[in-house]
N, CA, C and O atoms as CSV, one atom per row, in Angstrom:
chain,resi,resn,atom,element,x,y,z
A,1,MET,N,N,33.303,4.112,7.762
A,1,MET,CA,C,32.293,3.915,6.743
A,1,MET,C,C,31.192,3.000,7.298
A,1,MET,O,O,31.473,1.988,7.939
A,2,VAL,N,N,29.966,3.370,7.044
A,2,VAL,CA,C,28.804,2.641,7.541
A,2,VAL,C,C,28.306,1.700,6.445
A,2,VAL,O,O,28.313,2.048,5.265
A,3,LYS,N,N,27.879,0.516,6.846
A,3,LYS,CA,C,27.352,-0.467,5.889
A,3,LYS,C,C,25.941,-0.064,5.463
A,3,LYS,O,O,25.114,0.286,6.305
A,4,ILE,N,N,25.665,-0.113,4.162
A,4,ILE,CA,C,24.346,0.218,3.620
A,4,ILE,C,C,23.624,-1.080,3.283
A,4,ILE,O,O,24.164,-1.929,2.574
A,5,ILE,N,N,22.407,-1.234,3.789
A,5,ILE,CA,C,21.582,-2.404,3.507
A,5,ILE,C,C,20.306,-1.926,2.828
A,5,ILE,O,O,19.590,-1.075,3.355
A,6,PHE,N,N,20.030,-2.488,1.642
A,6,PHE,CA,C,18.830,-2.122,0.885
A,6,PHE,C,C,17.723,-3.130,1.151
A,6,PHE,O,O,17.955,-4.339,1.143
A,7,ASP,N,N,16.526,-2.628,1.383
A,7,ASP,CA,C,15.345,-3.474,1.506
A,7,ASP,C,C,15.025,-4.055,0.129
A,7,ASP,O,O,15.412,-3.481,-0.890
A,8,THR,N,N,14.336,-5.166,0.092
A,8,THR,CA,C,14.014,-5.808,-1.184
A,8,THR,C,C,13.125,-4.927,-2.060
A,8,THR,O,O,13.176,-5.045,-3.284
A,9,LYS,N,N,12.323,-4.056,-1.476
A,9,LYS,CA,C,11.440,-3.174,-2.247
A,9,LYS,C,C,12.193,-2.084,-2.999
A,9,LYS,O,O,11.673,-1.539,-3.973
A,10,THR,N,N,13.386,-1.764,-2.572
A,10,THR,CA,C,14.115,-0.668,-3.220
A,10,THR,C,C,14.518,-1.005,-4.655
A,10,THR,O,O,14.676,-0.103,-5.478
A,11,ASP,N,N,14.683,-2.286,-4.962
A,11,ASP,CA,C,14.980,-2.679,-6.350
A,11,ASP,C,C,13.868,-2.217,-7.282
A,11,ASP,O,O,14.124,-1.685,-8.362
A,12,LYS,N,N,12.656,-2.425,-6.855
A,12,LYS,CA,C,11.496,-2.016,-7.661
A,12,LYS,C,C,11.422,-0.492,-7.767
A,12,LYS,O,O,11.095,0.049,-8.823
A,13,ASP,N,N,11.727,0.189,-6.671
A,13,ASP,CA,C,11.736,1.659,-6.687
A,13,ASP,C,C,12.736,2.190,-7.709
A,13,ASP,O,O,12.431,3.113,-8.465
A,14,ILE,N,N,13.930,1.602,-7.726
A,14,ILE,CA,C,14.996,2.063,-8.609
A,14,ILE,C,C,14.647,1.818,-10.079
A,14,ILE,O,O,14.995,2.627,-10.939
A,15,GLU,N,N,13.971,0.726,-10.366
A,15,GLU,CA,C,13.580,0.416,-11.749
A,15,GLU,C,C,12.674,1.493,-12.340
A,15,GLU,O,O,12.657,1.689,-13.556
A,16,ASN,N,N,11.926,2.188,-11.496
A,16,ASN,CA,C,10.971,3.195,-11.951
A,16,ASN,C,C,11.560,4.598,-12.057
A,16,ASN,O,O,10.834,5.557,-12.318
A,17,ILE,N,N,12.870,4.724,-11.855
A,17,ILE,CA,C,13.528,6.035,-11.879
A,17,ILE,C,C,14.446,6.112,-13.093
A,17,ILE,O,O,15.110,5.137,-13.446
A,18,GLU,N,N,14.474,7.296,-13.733
A,18,GLU,CA,C,15.358,7.501,-14.880
A,18,GLU,C,C,16.822,7.333,-14.477
A,18,GLU,O,O,17.209,7.645,-13.351
A,19,THR,N,N,17.625,6.837,-15.411
A,19,THR,CA,C,19.032,6.528,-15.158
A,19,THR,C,C,19.819,7.731,-14.647
A,19,THR,O,O,20.648,7.589,-13.748
A,20,LYS,N,N,19.568,8.915,-15.210
A,20,LYS,CA,C,20.339,10.085,-14.779
A,20,LYS,C,C,20.091,10.415,-13.308
A,20,LYS,O,O,20.986,10.918,-12.629
A,21,PHE,N,N,18.878,10.134,-12.806
A,21,PHE,CA,C,18.589,10.364,-11.397
A,21,PHE,C,C,19.155,9.252,-10.527
A,21,PHE,O,O,19.580,9.501,-9.399
A,22,VAL,N,N,19.163,8.035,-11.040
A,22,VAL,CA,C,19.695,6.900,-10.276
A,22,VAL,C,C,21.167,7.127,-9.946
A,22,VAL,O,O,21.611,6.816,-8.841
A,23,LYS,N,N,21.925,7.668,-10.899
A,23,LYS,CA,C,23.341,7.954,-10.653
A,23,LYS,C,C,23.504,8.966,-9.524
A,23,LYS,O,O,24.358,8.796,-8.653
A,24,ARG,N,N,22.688,10.019,-9.536
A,24,ARG,CA,C,22.750,11.035,-8.464
A,24,ARG,C,C,22.369,10.431,-7.115
A,24,ARG,O,O,22.983,10.732,-6.091
A,25,ILE,N,N,21.357,9.584,-7.129
A,25,ILE,CA,C,20.886,8.957,-5.891
A,25,ILE,C,C,21.987,8.090,-5.279
A,25,ILE,O,O,22.243,8.166,-4.077
A,26,PHE,N,N,22.636,7.267,-6.104
A,26,PHE,CA,C,23.682,6.404,-5.565
A,26,PHE,C,C,24.908,7.182,-5.121
A,26,PHE,O,O,25.614,6.754,-4.208
A,27,LYS,N,N,25.168,8.305,-5.744
A,27,LYS,CA,C,26.266,9.163,-5.300
A,27,LYS,C,C,25.971,9.701,-3.888
A,27,LYS,O,O,26.854,9.728,-3.030
A,28,LYS,N,N,24.735,10.123,-3.664
A,28,LYS,CA,C,24.343,10.623,-2.332
A,28,LYS,C,C,24.369,9.508,-1.298
A,28,LYS,O,O,24.741,9.737,-0.148
A,29,ILE,N,N,23.976,8.301,-1.698
A,29,ILE,CA,C,24.027,7.160,-0.770
A,29,ILE,C,C,25.473,6.867,-0.394
A,29,ILE,O,O,25.761,6.516,0.750
A,30,GLU,N,N,26.369,7.008,-1.341
A,30,GLU,CA,C,27.793,6.816,-1.055
A,30,GLU,C,C,28.270,7.845,-0.023
A,30,GLU,O,O,28.971,7.490,0.925
A,31,TYR,N,N,27.891,9.119,-0.203
A,31,TYR,CA,C,28.248,10.156,0.774
A,31,TYR,C,C,27.613,9.863,2.135
A,31,TYR,O,O,28.227,10.092,3.177
A,32,LEU,N,N,26.391,9.358,2.114
A,32,LEU,CA,C,25.695,9.019,3.351
A,32,LEU,C,C,26.447,7.938,4.119
A,32,LEU,O,O,26.530,7.990,5.346
A,33,SER,N,N,26.992,6.967,3.409
A,33,SER,CA,C,27.726,5.883,4.070
A,33,SER,C,C,29.008,6.391,4.730
A,33,SER,O,O,29.470,5.822,5.719
A,34,LEU,N,N,29.580,7.464,4.177
A,34,LEU,CA,C,30.800,8.026,4.758
A,34,LEU,C,C,30.517,8.822,6.027
A,34,LEU,O,O,31.301,8.788,6.975
A,35,ASP,N,N,29.390,9.543,6.041
A,35,ASP,CA,C,29.021,10.354,7.205
A,35,ASP,C,C,27.495,10.450,7.292
A,35,ASP,O,O,26.901,11.328,6.666
A,36,PRO,N,N,26.851,9.559,8.059
A,36,PRO,CA,C,25.386,9.510,8.113
A,36,PRO,C,C,24.717,10.775,8.657
A,36,PRO,O,O,23.515,10.960,8.468
A,37,PHE,N,N,25.459,11.630,9.317
A,37,PHE,CA,C,24.862,12.844,9.884
A,37,PHE,C,C,25.513,14.104,9.329
A,37,PHE,O,O,25.587,15.125,10.013
A,38,SER,N,N,25.978,14.030,8.105
A,38,SER,CA,C,26.669,15.151,7.472
A,38,SER,C,C,25.757,16.371,7.355
A,38,SER,O,O,24.577,16.253,7.025
A,39,LYS,N,N,26.316,17.518,7.626
A,39,LYS,CA,C,25.579,18.776,7.459
A,39,LYS,C,C,25.472,19.155,5.979
A,39,LYS,O,O,24.645,19.991,5.613
A,40,ASN,N,N,26.303,18.545,5.128
A,40,ASN,CA,C,26.299,18.855,3.703
A,40,ASN,C,C,25.200,18.135,2.935
A,40,ASN,O,O,24.897,18.501,1.799
A,41,LEU,N,N,24.602,17.120,3.541
A,41,LEU,CA,C,23.500,16.402,2.913
A,41,LEU,C,C,22.184,16.942,3.462
A,41,LEU,O,O,22.123,17.382,4.610
A,42,ASP,N,N,21.141,16.911,2.652
A,42,ASP,CA,C,19.830,17.398,3.086
A,42,ASP,C,C,19.096,16.257,3.797
A,42,ASP,O,O,18.266,15.568,3.203
A,43,ILE,N,N,19.421,16.075,5.077
A,43,ILE,CA,C,18.875,14.986,5.883
A,43,ILE,C,C,17.948,15.573,6.935
A,43,ILE,O,O,18.261,16.584,7.563
A,44,LYS,N,N,16.805,14.925,7.117
A,44,LYS,CA,C,15.893,15.305,8.198
A,44,LYS,C,C,15.345,14.052,8.855
A,44,LYS,O,O,15.100,13.044,8.193
A,45,LYS,N,N,15.156,14.128,10.159
A,45,LYS,CA,C,14.494,13.043,10.873
A,45,LYS,C,C,12.997,13.249,10.719
A,45,LYS,O,O,12.496,14.361,10.887
A,46,LEU,N,N,12.283,12.177,10.399
A,46,LEU,CA,C,10.840,12.275,10.230
A,46,LEU,C,C,10.173,12.295,11.599
A,46,LEU,O,O,10.539,11.525,12.488
A,47,LYS,N,N,9.209,13.166,11.762
A,47,LYS,CA,C,8.531,13.333,13.050
A,47,LYS,C,C,7.819,12.055,13.470
A,47,LYS,O,O,7.228,11.349,12.652
A,48,ASN,N,N,7.891,11.781,14.761
A,48,ASN,CA,C,7.184,10.660,15.394
A,48,ASN,C,C,7.555,9.299,14.816
A,48,ASN,O,O,6.762,8.361,14.894
A,49,THR,N,N,8.738,9.178,14.244
A,49,THR,CA,C,9.214,7.891,13.722
A,49,THR,C,C,10.696,7.763,14.036
A,49,THR,O,O,11.332,8.688,14.540
A,50,GLU,N,N,11.215,6.603,13.725
A,50,GLU,CA,C,12.657,6.369,13.861
A,50,GLU,C,C,13.383,6.568,12.535
A,50,GLU,O,O,14.575,6.279,12.432
A,51,TYR,N,N,12.675,7.059,11.523
A,51,TYR,CA,C,13.195,7.152,10.169
A,51,TYR,C,C,13.787,8.518,9.841
A,51,TYR,O,O,13.467,9.534,10.459
A,52,PHE,N,N,14.665,8.496,8.842
A,52,PHE,CA,C,15.263,9.706,8.294
A,52,PHE,C,C,14.951,9.761,6.813
A,52,PHE,O,O,14.592,8.754,6.204
A,53,ARG,N,N,15.093,10.955,6.235
A,53,ARG,CA,C,14.973,11.078,4.790
A,53,ARG,C,C,16.146,11.883,4.273
A,53,ARG,O,O,16.600,12.843,4.896
A,54,LEU,N,N,16.622,11.459,3.111
A,54,LEU,CA,C,17.680,12.161,2.402
A,54,LEU,C,C,17.071,12.661,1.108
A,54,LEU,O,O,16.529,11.876,0.330
A,55,ARG,N,N,17.154,13.955,0.874
A,55,ARG,CA,C,16.583,14.570,-0.324
A,55,ARG,C,C,17.612,14.581,-1.445
A,55,ARG,O,O,18.745,15.029,-1.266
A,56,VAL,N,N,17.194,14.077,-2.608
A,56,VAL,CA,C,18.022,14.111,-3.817
A,56,VAL,C,C,17.127,14.644,-4.930
A,56,VAL,O,O,16.435,13.873,-5.595
A,57,GLY,N,N,17.138,15.940,-5.131
A,57,GLY,CA,C,16.245,16.552,-6.116
A,57,GLY,C,C,14.796,16.308,-5.739
A,57,GLY,O,O,14.378,16.644,-4.630
A,58,ASP,N,N,14.018,15.723,-6.655
A,58,ASP,CA,C,12.610,15.414,-6.387
A,58,ASP,C,C,12.427,14.040,-5.760
A,58,ASP,O,O,11.293,13.603,-5.560
A,59,TYR,N,N,13.517,13.351,-5.447
A,59,TYR,CA,C,13.439,12.011,-4.884
A,59,TYR,C,C,13.837,12.015,-3.413
A,59,TYR,O,O,14.618,12.852,-2.960
A,60,ARG,N,N,13.275,11.052,-2.683
A,60,ARG,CA,C,13.568,10.921,-1.265
A,60,ARG,C,C,14.047,9.508,-0.986
A,60,ARG,O,O,13.456,8.530,-1.446
A,61,ILE,N,N,15.118,9.422,-0.232
A,61,ILE,CA,C,15.635,8.142,0.236
A,61,ILE,C,C,15.219,8.038,1.693
A,61,ILE,O,O,15.636,8.851,2.518
A,62,LEU,N,N,14.409,7.055,2.011
A,62,LEU,CA,C,13.921,6.871,3.374
A,62,LEU,C,C,14.699,5.731,4.013
A,62,LEU,O,O,14.839,4.655,3.430
A,63,TYR,N,N,15.199,5.976,5.208
A,63,TYR,CA,C,16.061,4.986,5.851
A,63,TYR,C,C,16.004,5.119,7.356
A,63,TYR,O,O,15.469,6.086,7.899
A,64,LYS,N,N,16.577,4.108,8.025
A,64,LYS,CA,C,16.746,4.182,9.474
A,64,LYS,C,C,18.144,3.709,9.817
A,64,LYS,O,O,18.801,3.023,9.034
A,65,ILE,N,N,18.578,4.087,10.990
A,65,ILE,CA,C,19.908,3.729,11.465
A,65,ILE,C,C,19.721,2.908,12.747
A,65,ILE,O,O,19.660,3.471,13.840
A,66,PRO,N,N,19.628,1.558,12.612
A,66,PRO,CA,C,19.372,0.736,13.795
A,66,PRO,C,C,20.542,0.702,14.775
A,66,PRO,O,O,20.345,0.520,15.977
A,67,ASN,N,N,21.753,0.875,14.264
A,67,ASN,CA,C,22.935,0.973,15.127
A,67,ASN,C,C,23.977,1.819,14.389
A,67,ASN,O,O,23.741,2.244,13.258
A,68,ASN,N,N,25.086,2.055,15.001
A,68,ASN,CA,C,26.090,2.944,14.409
A,68,ASN,C,C,26.888,2.300,13.280
A,68,ASN,O,O,27.765,2.941,12.701
A,69,GLU,N,N,26.595,1.043,12.962
A,69,GLU,CA,C,27.373,0.336,11.955
A,69,GLU,C,C,26.628,0.114,10.648
A,69,GLU,O,O,27.232,-0.327,9.670
A,70,GLU,N,N,25.321,0.410,10.605
A,70,GLU,CA,C,24.573,0.156,9.382
A,70,GLU,C,C,23.436,1.152,9.173
A,70,GLU,O,O,22.916,1.749,10.116
A,71,ILE,N,N,23.076,1.306,7.911
A,71,ILE,CA,C,21.926,2.119,7.503
A,71,ILE,C,C,21.035,1.217,6.671
A,71,ILE,O,O,21.503,0.579,5.728
A,72,ARG,N,N,19.748,1.155,7.012
A,72,ARG,CA,C,18.791,0.334,6.267
A,72,ARG,C,C,17.906,1.243,5.421
A,72,ARG,O,O,17.088,1.998,5.947
A,73,ILE,N,N,18.081,1.161,4.106
A,73,ILE,CA,C,17.273,1.944,3.180
A,73,ILE,C,C,16.050,1.126,2.817
A,73,ILE,O,O,16.174,0.000,2.334
A,74,PHE,N,N,14.862,1.686,3.048
A,74,PHE,CA,C,13.647,0.929,2.760
A,74,PHE,C,C,12.813,1.519,1.644
A,74,PHE,O,O,11.850,0.880,1.219
A,75,ALA,N,N,13.129,2.704,1.145
A,75,ALA,CA,C,12.378,3.275,0.023
A,75,ALA,C,C,13.197,4.358,-0.669
A,75,ALA,O,O,13.918,5.127,-0.033
A,76,ILE,N,N,13.063,4.394,-1.994
A,76,ILE,CA,C,13.625,5.468,-2.820
A,76,ILE,C,C,12.500,5.852,-3.763
A,76,ILE,O,O,12.230,5.155,-4.741
A,77,LYS,N,N,11.845,6.968,-3.463
A,77,LYS,CA,C,10.638,7.323,-4.200
A,77,LYS,C,C,10.606,8.804,-4.553
A,77,LYS,O,O,11.320,9.620,-3.970
A,78,HIS,N,N,9.758,9.126,-5.526
A,78,HIS,CA,C,9.493,10.515,-5.869
A,78,HIS,C,C,8.831,11.173,-4.655
A,78,HIS,O,O,8.119,10.511,-3.899
A,79,ARG,N,N,9.060,12.440,-4.475
A,79,ARG,CA,C,8.568,13.121,-3.274
A,79,ARG,C,C,7.060,13.065,-3.107
A,79,ARG,O,O,6.570,13.109,-1.979
A,80,LYS,N,N,6.307,12.970,-4.203
A,80,LYS,CA,C,4.843,12.919,-4.083
A,80,LYS,C,C,4.367,11.589,-3.507
A,80,LYS,O,O,3.264,11.507,-2.965
A,81,ASP,N,N,5.196,10.539,-3.620
A,81,ASP,CA,C,4.807,9.225,-3.129
A,81,ASP,C,C,5.608,8.777,-1.899
A,81,ASP,O,O,5.276,7.765,-1.281
A,82,ALA,N,N,6.630,9.506,-1.553
A,82,ALA,CA,C,7.595,9.042,-0.558
A,82,ALA,C,C,7.010,8.817,0.834
A,82,ALA,O,O,7.418,7.885,1.527
A,83,TYR,N,N,6.082,9.636,1.244
A,83,TYR,CA,C,5.643,9.589,2.637
A,83,TYR,C,C,4.347,8.821,2.848
A,83,TYR,O,O,3.803,8.809,3.952
A,84,LYS,N,N,3.852,8.181,1.797
A,84,LYS,CA,C,2.660,7.348,1.922
A,84,LYS,C,C,3.056,6.045,2.609
A,84,LYS,O,O,4.129,5.503,2.344
A,85,ASN,N,N,2.210,5.554,3.471
A,85,ASN,CA,C,2.396,4.254,4.142
A,85,ASN,C,C,3.602,4.201,5.088
A,85,ASN,O,O,4.227,3.151,5.233
A,86,ILE,N,N,3.924,5.305,5.718
A,86,ILE,CA,C,5.013,5.275,6.720
A,86,ILE,C,C,4.390,5.103,8.080
A,86,ILE,O,O,5.102,5.050,9.083
């Protein structure tokens, strides 16, 4: 199991999401911690960056894997806003 570390900005991101979506998002994050490169999750590496994205419906979880022991989540946003300022 990989350790999940949330950036301080993700608290604000989560506050702006409906509760029913937040539950789905955290379920996917739990699966991500079990297998960060699972073929069952909709994961893509972002071009020309060190970041990955996990798709959960209309929401995107943006993260990086600095080492094999942790995942740093830095944004959880709606898809229309997810890729701004990367």
